[in-house]
Every structure is written in C-alpha cells, then in structure tokens.
N, C-alpha and C positions, 0 to 999 in steps of 0.2 A: 579123349577129351574133345578133340576136334569134331568127332562124329556127333556128340551131344549138342554142340553149338549149332550144327546144321539142322538138327531136329527141332530146335526151338521155334523157328518161323513156321514150320509145318504144324506143330502143336497149337501155336497161337491162331493159325488160320482155321484149324478144326474147331477151336473154342469159339471163334467169331461166327462161323457158320452155324454152329449149334445154338448160339445165343439168338441169332436172327430167326432161326426156325422156331425156337421156343416163344419168342416175343410175338410171332405171328399167330401162335396157337391161342394166346390169351387176347381176345379182341376187346378193344375199349369201346364203351358205349357212353354217349353224352346225351343228357336230357335237360330240358328247361321248362320251367313253369313260371308264368307271369300273369299279372292281373292288375286291376286298377282300384283305387279307393276314392270315392266321390262324396262330397257333401251335398245332400239333397236339401237345399236351403228352405224350401217351402214344405217339405215333407209330403209331397204329392206323388212320390214314386215315379215321376217322369222327369226326364232331363230337360231342363229349360235354361234360358240365358242367365238366370240367377244362380244356378248350380256351379260348383267349381271342384276341381280335383283337390285332394288332400296330400300335401307333401309331409313326409315324416311319420305317416301312419305306420303302425307296426302290424305285421301279419305273420302267423305261424303256418308252416307247411310240414305235415307229418306224412312220411311215405314208408310203405312196407315194400321190401325188395322181393325179387323172385326167390331168393334164398331164405327169406323169413326175417331178415334184419329190419329193425325199426330205426328210421333216420328222422331226426327232428331238425328243421331249419327255421331260422328267424330272419325276416327281411323287413326293410323299411322302404316306404315309397320315396321316389325321387321327386324333383320339382314338377314333373308331369303327372304325379299321382300313381306311377307305375312301380310295382315291386317285381323282382326277378329272383328266382332260385335256379341255379344250374349246377350240375355235378357230372363228372366223368368217372366211370367205374368199369370193372369188368362186365361184359355183357351178361354173364350168368347171374350177376348180382344187381341187375338194373331194377328200376322202380316197377312195381306191379300195380299198386293202388295208392292213392294219396288223399289227404284231407287238407284243405286250405281253410284257415279261419282268421277272422279279424281279431286282433288283440286290443289295440287302442288307437285312438286318434288324439294327437297332441294339439289339435287346432283349438284355439281359444273358444270359439262359439259352436263348434260342430263335434260333439263328443258322444251323442247317444246313438247306439247301434240302431240303424234304420229298419232293417227288415227282421229283427229278432232272430237272425240266422246264426246258428252255431257253426256254420261253415259249409263248404261244398266238397262232397266226396266224389271221386272220379277214378276210373281205371286209367292207367297210363300204358297204352300199347303202341306208342309211336316208335318208329325206328330211330336209330342214333342220328342226332343232329336236328331233330324236329322239336317243336315246343307245343305246350298245351296252354291255352288261354282260359283262365278262370273268370266266371261272371264277376262283375264289379261288386265290391263291398260298399255298402251305403251307410253313412252316418247322417244324423239330423241334428239340428240345433235343439237345445232344451226348450227355448221359447222361439216360436215362429215369428219372423218379422211381420209387422203390420201390413206391409204391401202384399203379403201372401194370403191374408184372410179376406 
C-alpha cells in the first residue's frame, strides 16, 4: 500500500506533462473584423461635415472556416459607428473567407441603404491577432435636407 502512495505524485506529474504537450499541439488563432457605418446626409457619396456615424446600426458577418464550417455573426455599431466581430478558435478551423453586410440602421432619418451594396466579400488570410477592416457601409436619408440641394 505504501508503494502505491509513492507512485501517485509520479503519475500526476506524467499526466500534467502530457496535458501541456497536448495543449501546445492545438494552437489557438484569434481573428477580428471591424468596420464603420455612416450616414451620408447629402447622398453625395463623399464624407463632409454634415455626415455622421450611425450608432446602433446592425451588421451581419458570415465566415467560412478552413474546415468548411459556416459561422454567422451579428454585430451592432457603438457610439463611434464602429462594429467589431472577434473569435478565438483552433488554427485549423480559422476563417478563410467572409462576407460583411449591412442589415439595418435604427437612426430616425438615415435608413436607406446608400450604395445598394449587398455587402463586401473578402478573404481572411491574416495571422492570429490581426484584424481586417471592412469599407464603411453607407445609409442615406429618405429625403435630402434642403441645404444639400
């Protein structure tokens, strides 16, 4: 019985070493996608002093992983009009290609999709820890203000 109790610390040490070796074999990968949503007040497709960011706008990001899995993310813009999607996963399952698309703007006056764009497709080939910036999504008012005409 005394011999078995002396083996226990040795067995636990072997298990801990194997766990460390196994955890190193499965490398984690982290990716990030972010972009901005803007109200093009005059509908002139250029950023001017009258334009502003849209807080609370909804964006969908769809990604296909290297292993073929489809991941769907939903994000909302913060007070700076920026949305962010981030994920940590095994490197073998990392994002391969993504599609970001605007869903809706909850702004009272700026609700019309500006560029008729169904979204932006892109390959995601960044190493772990890097991010991809998507071109801004633009919304326009239903009726342009008179100072724009």
